[in-house]
N, C-alpha and C positions, 0 to 999 in steps of 0.2 A: 311301107304302105300302111295306112291306118287300119286298125281293126274294124270289122263290121259284124253285126249280129247275123249269124247264119239263119237261113230260113228253117223253120221247123219242118222236119221230114214227114210230117203227118198233120192232120187237122187238130185244132185245139181240143176238140171233143173225142179224139180217137182213142184216148186211154181211159175213157169212162168204162165202168163205174169206179175204177180204182183211183184215178186222178181226174178231178172235174175240169170242165172246159174253161171256166172262169179263172181258176188257179193257173192253168197252163198259159192262158192269154196274158195275165198280169205278170206271171213269172218270166215268160219269154220276152214280151215286148217292153215291159217297164223295168223289171229288175236287171235282166241281162242287158237291155239297152242302156241302162245307167252305168253298168260296169264298163261297157265299151266306150261310152262317151268320156267317162272319167279317166280310163286308161289312156285313151288317145290324148286327152288334155295334159296328163302327167308326162307323157313321152314326147310331146311336140317340141321340136327344136333340139332334141338330144340325138346322139349318135345311135340310140336304140330305137328310134321311131320307125325304122324300116325292118327291124328284126322280127323273126317269128316269135309268137307268144311262148313257145317251148324254150327257145334260146334265152329269152328274157328271164323266164322263171327259173331256169337252171343257173343263172348268173346274177341273181338279185344283189349279191354283195358287191358286184362291180358297178352297179348304178350309183349315181350321186346320192349322198346320204339323205338329202331331202326328198328324193324320189322313191326311195325303197319302200316305205310304208304304203303310199298311194298306189304304187305299181303292184306290190304284193297283193293288196286287197282287190284292186280292180282288174288288172290283167289276170290275176288268179281267178276272179269271178267269171271272167270271159272264158277262160280255158275250162274251168270246172263245169260250167253250164253247157258249153259245146259238147263235152264228153257225155254229160248227163242226157241231153236230148238224143244223141246218137245211140245211147245205151238202152233206149226204150223204144217200144213200138206197139201198134195194135196187133192183137192176136199172137202176142209173144208169151213169155213166161216159160213154165215147164222147167226142164233141167238141161244143162249143157251135155254135149256128147264128145266123143273122141278124146284127143290129147288133153283138152282143158278139163273134161270130166275126170279123167284119170289122175291128173295133177291135184285136183280138188280133193278127191278121195284119199290120195296118198298123203296129202298135207294135213287135212282136217279130220280124217276118219270116214266121213261120209258127206254127201251133199247136205243132208239135214243138219249135221254138225256145223258145216260151213255156214249155212243160213243162220243158225243160232248164234254163232260167233259174230257174224257181220251185224246182225240185229242188235246184239249186246253192245257192239261198238257204237252203233247209232244211238241207242237209248242212253248209253253212258256218256256221250258227248255233252258236257254241260254247256248250256247256251246254244250258240249257233255253230255250225260246222258240217263236216262230212264224215262218212264211214266209207272205207275203200278196200277193195281187193287189189293188191299190187304185186308186181314181180320185183323182188328186191335185189336181183342180180344172181341169186342162187336158187330161188324158188318163189312160191306164193307166200303171201303174208297178208294179214288184216291190220290196217292202221286206221286211226282217226285223226283228223286235222281240225283245228279251230278256224272259224271265220271262213275266208276264201283261200286259205293255204292249200297247196297241192303237194302230194308226195314227190312230184318231179323235182321240187326244190331240195329234197333230201336224197336225191340220187336214185329214187325208185320210179318204176313205170306204173302209172295208174291203169288198171284194166277195167274196173267197174267201180263207180262211186254213187252213193245215194246222198242226196241233199237233205240234211235234217234242220236247216233253217226253218223257222215257223212259217215263213211265207210260202214254203213248198207244200204245206199241207193244212194250214190252219182253217181255211174256209170250209173244208169238208170234215176234218178230223179234230178241230180245236186243239185241245191239249193232249190228244191221244196219239202221241208219236208211235208207240208200239203198233197200233192198229194201222197207221199209215205204212209203216215198214212191212207189215204182213201183206198188205194189199199191193205194195210196190213190186213184189216179186212177180206178180202176174203181168208186168209190163216189160220185164228185162229181155233185151235182144241179145241172146247168147251168141248169135253169129258174129255180132260186132265185138263182143268180149273175146271170143275165140280168135278172131283175127288179130286183136291186140296182143293176146297171149302168144300166138305164133310168131309175131314180129319181135316180141321181147325175148323169146326163147332162142 
């Protein structure tokens, strides 16, 4: 079954003042829409056309050689953005609780240290890409991926990702990626992240 752009689970303006409505509209409808259209076109007529995006991204090397790059970029963009929309929400932010909070403190020292490390991964990503909190099979880790690559292709489970492509923030923050990352914490839906963590554990 062909991929489709999921409905945004809140209004375009719901994440104001942290992420502006116009950015959300263009990001969701135009950018995510293009990834979906291009992924569907690349997979059409192949045995992979009806597979889940997770199965495809965990088996990229099994795809025909001429399909691997367009599928990596566009199915990756679809998966990354689907996770991104679900990881945010109005009236969210704050800190996680329960098992996820305990694991973050045990791994990174404190929630503030975790925030600093994820922010550093986002700032340090040259050009376009993502910073991620992942479960690597033994515990939590922070990684960064270029372009629309996803940690799932390296055997890791993405729990939380922040988009550091300029289209995610440029209308409001211009070249101030650190300011965008600071503001983005106010949108994080920790319940969604905790559910992914519980499933990965």
